[in-house]
C-alpha positions in Angstrom: -61.4 -72.5 313.6 -58.8 -70.5 311.7 -56.1 -69.0 313.8 -55.0 -65.3 313.4 -52.0 -64.7 311.2 -49.0 -63.3 312.9 -46.1 -61.3 311.6 -44.0 -64.4 311.7 -46.4 -66.3 309.6 -46.5 -63.5 307.0 -42.7 -63.3 306.9 -42.5 -67.0 306.3 -44.9 -66.6 303.3 -43.1 -65.2 300.3 -46.3 -64.4 298.5 -47.5 -62.3 301.4 -44.3 -60.3 301.4 -44.6 -59.8 297.7 -48.2 -58.6 298.1 -47.1 -56.2 300.9 -44.3 -54.8 298.9 -46.6 -54.3 295.9 -49.2 -52.6 298.1 -46.6 -50.2 299.5 -45.2 -49.4 296.0 -48.8 -48.8 294.8 -49.6 -46.5 297.7 -46.3 -44.6 297.1 -47.2 -44.3 293.4 -50.7 -43.0 294.2 -49.3 -40.5 296.7 -46.6 -39.2 294.3 -49.0 -39.0 291.3 -51.7 -37.2 293.4 -49.1 -34.7 294.7 -47.7 -34.2 291.2 -51.2 -33.4 289.9 -51.8 -30.9 292.7 -48.3 -29.4 292.1 -49.1 -28.8 288.4 -52.5 -27.2 289.4 -50.9 -25.0 292.0 -47.7 -24.2 290.2 -49.1 -23.7 286.7 -52.9 -23.7 286.3 -53.5 -21.2 289.2 -50.7 -18.9 288.1 -51.9 -18.9 284.5 -55.3 -17.8 285.6 -53.9 -15.2 288.1 -51.7 -13.9 285.3 -54.7 -13.6 283.0 -56.6 -11.7 285.6 -53.7 -9.4 286.2 -53.3 -8.6 282.5 -57.1 -8.1 282.1 -57.2 -5.7 285.0 -54.1 -3.7 283.9 -53.0 -3.8 287.6 -49.2 -3.1 287.3 -48.5 -4.4 290.8 -50.3 -7.8 290.1 -48.6 -8.0 286.7 -45.2 -7.4 288.3 -45.9 -10.0 290.9 -47.0 -12.7 288.4 -44.1 -11.9 286.1 -41.7 -12.3 289.0 -43.3 -15.6 289.8 -42.9 -16.8 286.2 -39.2 -15.8 286.1 -38.6 -17.7 289.3 -40.7 -20.6 288.1 -38.5 -20.8 285.0 -35.3 -20.7 287.0 -36.7 -23.3 289.3 -37.7 -25.5 286.4 -34.2 -25.2 284.7 -32.5 -26.1 288.0 -34.9 -29.0 288.5 -34.1 -30.5 285.1 -30.4 -30.1 285.7 -30.5 -31.9 289.1 -33.3 -34.3 288.5 -31.0 -37.3 288.7 -30.5 -36.4 292.3 -34.0 -35.0 293.1 -35.8 -38.2 292.0 -34.3 -40.0 295.0 -35.4 -37.3 297.4 -38.3 -38.6 299.5 -41.4 -36.4 299.4 -39.8 -34.2 296.6 -43.2 -33.2 295.2 -44.5 -32.3 298.6 -41.5 -30.0 299.1 -41.9 -28.6 295.6 -45.6 -27.9 296.3 -44.6 -26.0 299.5 -42.0 -23.9 297.6 -44.6 -23.1 294.9 -47.2 -22.1 297.4 -44.6 -19.8 299.1 -43.7 -18.3 295.7 -47.4 -17.6 294.9 -48.6 -16.4 298.3 -48.6 -12.6 298.5 -47.9 -12.5 302.3 -44.6 -14.4 301.9 -43.3 -12.5 298.8 -40.9 -15.4 298.5 -40.7 -15.1 294.7 -39.9 -11.4 295.0 -37.3 -11.9 297.7 -35.5 -14.6 295.9 -35.7 -12.6 292.6 -34.3 -9.5 294.2 -31.6 -11.2 296.2 -30.3 -13.8 293.7 -31.8 -13.9 290.3 -31.8 -10.2 289.5 -28.1 -9.8 290.4 -27.0 -12.9 288.6 -28.8 -12.0 285.4 -27.7 -8.3 285.6 -24.0 -9.4 286.0 -24.4 -11.7 282.9 -26.8 -9.6 280.9 -24.3 -8.4 278.2 -22.9 -11.9 277.7 -26.4 -13.4 277.5 -27.6 -10.7 275.1 -24.6 -11.2 272.9 -25.0 -15.0 272.8 -28.7 -14.6 272.1 -28.2 -12.1 269.3 -25.6 -14.4 267.7 -27.9 -17.5 268.0 -30.9 -15.5 266.8 -29.0 -14.3 263.6 -27.9 -17.9 262.8 -31.3 -19.4 263.5 -33.6 -16.6 262.2 -34.0 -18.0 258.6 -34.8 -21.5 260.0 -37.2 -20.1 262.6 -38.9 -18.0 260.0 -39.5 -21.0 257.7 -40.7 -23.1 260.7 -43.1 -20.2 261.8 -44.4 -19.9 258.2 -45.2 -23.7 258.2 -46.8 -23.5 261.6 -49.0 -20.6 260.5 -50.1 -22.4 257.4 -51.0 -25.5 259.3 -52.8 -23.5 262.0 -54.8 -21.8 259.3 -55.9 -25.1 258.0 -56.7 -26.4 261.4 -58.5 -23.3 262.7 -60.1 -22.7 259.3 -60.1 -19.0 259.9 -58.6 -17.7 256.6 -55.0 -17.4 255.6 -52.4 -16.5 258.2 -49.7 -14.0 257.3 -46.2 -15.5 257.1 -43.0 -13.8 258.2 -42.2 -12.9 254.6 -45.5 -11.0 254.2 -47.3 -13.6 252.1 -50.1 -16.0 252.9 -49.6 -19.7 252.3 -46.4 -18.9 250.4 -45.5 -20.6 247.1 -42.4 -22.4 248.5 -44.7 -24.6 250.6 -46.3 -26.3 247.6 -49.4 -24.1 247.7 -48.9 -21.5 244.9 -50.2 -18.0 245.5 -53.5 -17.7 243.6 -54.5 -21.2 244.7 -58.3 -21.2 245.3 -57.8 -21.7 249.0 -55.3 -18.9 249.2 -56.0 -15.2 249.6 -53.6 -12.4 249.8 -53.3 -10.9 253.3 -53.1 -7.1 253.4 
């Protein structure tokens, strides 16, 4: 008759310890992965649909609410990226993030609105001129490059979607400088 294994027997068996550690790591991985998926659904998928519904209904209050959510979500994401080296060691981080996102979404808490009005709005308002100046400067330097990139994207989207030529930023369709000369059989002028 086989005797029941005790904790002492298991601790003396290195392979049992390894199996136990692997099982714990696997369980933690599954928990964090599941929580991460739920966090993406709650934090992104649901707000995308809610924003769509608000835009479709032309309800200014809902639009403002969702726009406030997205501003705060963006701030949260930027901060999360900046402090990720610390956050990744925080136990139950995704569970905490999920609670914060639910609070930001739920209309009864108005958490997003409160945080926006108390912190984000005042910080952005105080820095608005500096931010605008830097954005204008960056925009003027990057504009030619962004226009070229946008033209290339439009041409490739046109080919992928097969919906006719897409107008480029310089007013042409499938411009000559991309190796597809105007007048090419696949190219039509866009008016």
